[in-house]
N, C-alpha and C positions, 0 to 999 in steps of 0.2 A: 934271600929275605923275602917274605910275602908282604905284599901291599895290603891295604884296607880292602881294595876292590877283590884281591885274591880271596881274602877271608869271607867277604860277603858272597862271593860266587860259591865258595865251599858250603856255606851256611846261610841258605835262603831263610832259614827258620828264625835268624836274627830279626827279622821284621815282626815276628810274633811278640817280641818284647815290646810292651807299649811305652815304658818309661825310656825316654831317649838317653838319660844319663846312664842308666844300667845297659842299655843296648850298646852305648859307646865303651863302657868299661869291659864288657864281654868281648867286644871286637878288639880292643887294645890288648886284652889278655892273650888272644890268639896271635896277634901280631908280635907280642913279645915272646911268646913261645917259639914262633917260627924264627926269630932273630937269634934265639939261643940254641936252635936245634939244627942238626945236619939234615933234617928232613924238609922236603918241599911240599907245597900243596898237591902236586902231581903224585908225590909218593904216598899220601894219605888216601888217594884213590886206589891204589895198588896193593899197598901193604896189608897183611892179614891184621884184623882187629885184636887178635890175641896170639901170644906165642904159646899158649897152652893147649892149642888144638893142632896136631900135626897135619900139614898140608891144607890148613884153613883157607878156604876160598871166599870167605866173606871179608870184603875190605874194611879198612878202618872207618872210612867215611859212611859206607853203607850201614854198618852196625851202629855208628854213633848216631846217624840221622834217624834210624829206626827207633832207638831208645828215645829220642826226643818226641817223636810222633806217638810212640806207645804211651810215654808218660803223659803227655797232654790229653790224649783220648781218654785215658784212665782218670785223669783229674776232672775232665768234664762230666764223666759218669758219676763220680763221687759227688760233684756238685748238684747233678740231677737227683740223686737219691738220698744224700745225707749232708748237704751243704752246711746246715746249722751245727751239726755234731763234728764236722770235720772241714772246716774252711780251708781252701787251698790258694795260696798266692800265686796266680798263673805267671807272673813275671819271674818271681823268684824260682818257680819250678823250671820254666823254660830255660832261663839263664843258667841254672845248675845242671840241667840236663846237658846243655850245649858244652858246658865247661868241665863236666865230670871226668873226661879223659884228656884234657888239655896237657896234662903232666906227661903223658906218653910221649909227647914230643921231645922230652928230656930223657925218657926212660928207654926209648928205642933208638937204633941207628941201622943203617944199611952197610953190610960189608960183603963185597963180592956179589952184589945183587940180592942178598939175603937179608931178611930182617932178624935182628937179634937184639938182646938187651945191652944197653951201653954200660960203660963203667959206673956212671952215676946211678943208673938204674939198679945196679946190683946192691947199692947202699940205701937208695931212696925210691920207694914206689911212687907211681904217679899221683895217688891222692895227696901225698906230702909236697911234691913239687908243683902240682897244680895249685894247691892253696897258696904257696909261696908266690907263684906267678900272678894269680888272681888278686891277692892282697896288695901286691906292688902296684897294681892298677886300680885300686880303690874299690874293688868289688865288695859289696856289703857281706857282713858275717853270715847272714841267713843263706846266702848263695854259697859262700865258702864251706859252710857246714855240710851242704850237699856234696861238694867235690870231696871233703874230707871223709864223709861216711858212706859214699855210694858203693865202695868195695867191702871186702871182708873186714878191713880195719874198723869200719863202723859198727860191727856187731858188738863192740865193747862199750858203746856210748848210747845214750837216748838220741833217737832221730825225730827230726820234725816230720810232719806229714808229707811235706815236699820231698824230704830226703828218702823217706820209705817208698814213695811212688817212683822216684828215679832209680833207687836201689833195686826194687822189684821189675821194673821195666828193663833194667841192664841185665840182671841174673836170669830173668825168663828167656832172654835171647842169647844167653851164654851157657848156662849150665847144661841144658839139653845136649849141647855140642860136646861138652866135657864129660858129662856123667850119664847122659841119657841112655836108656835102653835101646840097643840097636836090634831092630826086627828086620830080618831078611825076608 
């Protein structure tokens, strides 16, 4: 089981959430996910961020932290150029980006040193389990919306501005690895 200190070490970006109650809810969600997962904080530094890219060399944490950084920088630029037309709640954005894949701790497991989909993950993808974990920790609906809609499942509903930003930050750092043109 991971401690609060373990979660804070994995996620220095938690400090970017200005609202202390929201920061605590996000941290507790990660603690709860670790309590229910066979994975450890060390595993997240090593396992691939996706099972859809054979021999993926990008770790879960490298990808997840990248998504948070890309989302935040994108939101800042949106604020610079079109803040009145598209206001972005930075706390909601950062919290949602940090929590987007928390459900993968229930979707993934390691067997014989290899990452694979868990039995639960065969029934429930990480957006569903992530929302369940977050709601249990009191995370606001606006943040749960980002978790629920960041992946393909979100293509069927209206997304908030924050959810669009996290979705695109996630997919722009995923789809080229899966579908991208390979030039030799």
